[in-house]
C-alpha positions, 0 to 999 in steps of 0.5 A: 559527517556520514556515517560509514555506510555497510554494503548489508543496508546499513552502517558500519556504527551497528545502527541500522539505516531507518531503525530509530536508536535505542529499538528493540532490535534480534539478531536475523542471519542474513549470510555466511557469519553475517548477521543483521539487526531485526526490529519490532513490527511497531514501535509501543508508538506504531502500536499505540497508534494501530490500537486508537485506529481500531477502537475509533472504527469498532467502537466511535462508527458503530456508536456514533452512527447507532446511539448518537440520535440524529441532528446531533454534531457527533452522529454518523450519517449512513451517507458517511458511515457508506463513504467511510466503508469505500475509502477504507476499501480503497485503502487497501488497494492503495495499501497494494500498490506500495507494496509492489510500486514503493518497494518493488518497483513495478508500477502497475495501470491495471490493478482495477481489474483485480479489485473488480474481478473481487468483487464480481466474485462477490456480487455472483452470491449476492445475486443468488440470494435475490432470489424469487425477489427480482422484478422478474421474479424468477429463480433467475437474476432480472438480467438472465431472465431478459435474455430469454436463459434457461439455466445459469451459465458453468461459470456459475454452478456454485455460486450459491456458495457463500465459502466457495464465491468468498474462495474466488474472491482469493483465487481468481486474482490472485490467480490471474497475477501469477499467470500474468506475473510468470510471464511478464517477469521471465520475459524481464517485462519492466518499468513503462513497457509493464506499466502499459501491459497491465494497463492493456490487461484491464482495458480488454477485461473491461470491454470482454465484461462488457457483452451480455454473452459472458454472463455478467451483467453486461454493461448494467453489472451486478445490483439490488442486492437484498442480503447476505447470508439471509441479512438484510443489507439496508440495515443500519447493524449490516451497514456498520458492521461492513465498513467496521469489518473495512477497518479491521481487514485495511489494519490487518494488511497493514500489519502483514506488509508491515510485517513484509517489507522488513522481514528479508523478503522485503529488502530483498524486493527494495534491492531488487527495486533499487539494483535487479542485476546485483541482486541477480548477481548475488545469487537470488531470484528477482522473478520470485520475489517478485511474482510473489509480492505481485500475486498479493497485493492483487489477493488484497485488491480481490478482499478490497472489491469484495468488501466494496460491493456489499455497501455501494450495491453495484458491481461493473465494468466500469470498475475495470477502467484503465482510469480507475486504475490510475487512481489507484497509483494517484493515492499511493503516490499523492500519500506516500510510496515506500511508507506503508502508511502514505497510501492509506493516507492518499486514499483518504485526502484524495476520496475526501476532496472528490466526496466535496469537489463531485458535491460542490464545485464537479467540474473543478474535481479533475482540474484539481486532482491534475493539479494535486499530481503535479504538484507531488511529482513536481514538489512531494516526491515523498508524498503527504507523508513526506512532508510531514516528517519534513514539518517534524524535523524541522521542528524538532530540529532532527534535520538540521545539517551535523555541524563539520568537526573543528579543524586540528592545529598543525605542528609548528616547528622546534626550534633545531628546525625538525618537525615537533612531532616527538610529541604525541599530545593534539594540539590545544586548539585541536577540536576535542575528542580528536585523536592524535596524530600517530607516530610514524615508522621509522622516525629518527628521534 
């Protein structure tokens, strides 16, 4: 039998939906005269998983790559370190997508733009770090020398400053997302229309960056990086450092996302996703909440792009293609929307499969990806994480439906023809714990 529902997201038995029984909670004000329980950021099991992930990234990857000798079964090659670091950056994008799609109901098909903008901001600094070590031995990037430019464009003015470019990694995607989201959300554009507009935005930016006169390297983009902060990029130590840094940033963003979605802010976001009109009539401004999470998500993608570029050694307009943005949505859907963990799992699963298929059977990869997305859409709406939860529920028996309560036997008529309701005790065949019928008011004995 289902428990009575409470309009504030829980049930009237005192147990909040989605909170395990016995979890440590504290009261948090949710309205006039109303207190809702606040759960811990993670359970003990969750903190153990986070600690294990950090241990693998901070200790396991460096040891496997730098200490374990080549040829050993536990040795991690340079290729796999780079692949692992690249997928970690993709997982940050998938997590950012889950915050807006899984918790706010905003499907973006243009998040590849924010990822590429962060990558270009980092790439500009890396190009300045090349100095006179390029092919033309000039203090300007090779593509500028080839185009016979005599000075840097205005937007390259402070590109030799690491601190300034790292600020641009956050400011440029965040500012673009804020301006775009402000007008889109104020105009109440939502659903498939919003998705199409975001796809058009990233496509227009891709065409712009393809042009040589913009000063971003045209279709070749930025490549041939040498060093960062004076340290060579092609050393094993730097390779491991960038991979570990990507993992630590992913864990940090996961914890930030967890704190957001389990706060009052996150509950309002989920209410906006489910019934935006009701939220508006309740006195909240959905535009402010949607704009905030949209901007945070864009900044996360920008940071992922900045971590991605020095590990792969190139950034070009193809990262802004609509197909790249659609892949981000596929990672979130395959892993499981609205779970935070699911998109990370989906990014690793899809990109791991892509790495294997492109080496073993490249002509099959796109067919596999399409079939996977269709299968998830039709049969696994909660993705791989939902499939795992369902399997664990069946194994432990927690997914079994509660048996219906036993019926209460009707009262037997007495010899005088009157109902035997004078006896307040329940029938012997009544279900254990069943309440006795109340005596009707005004009943004549």
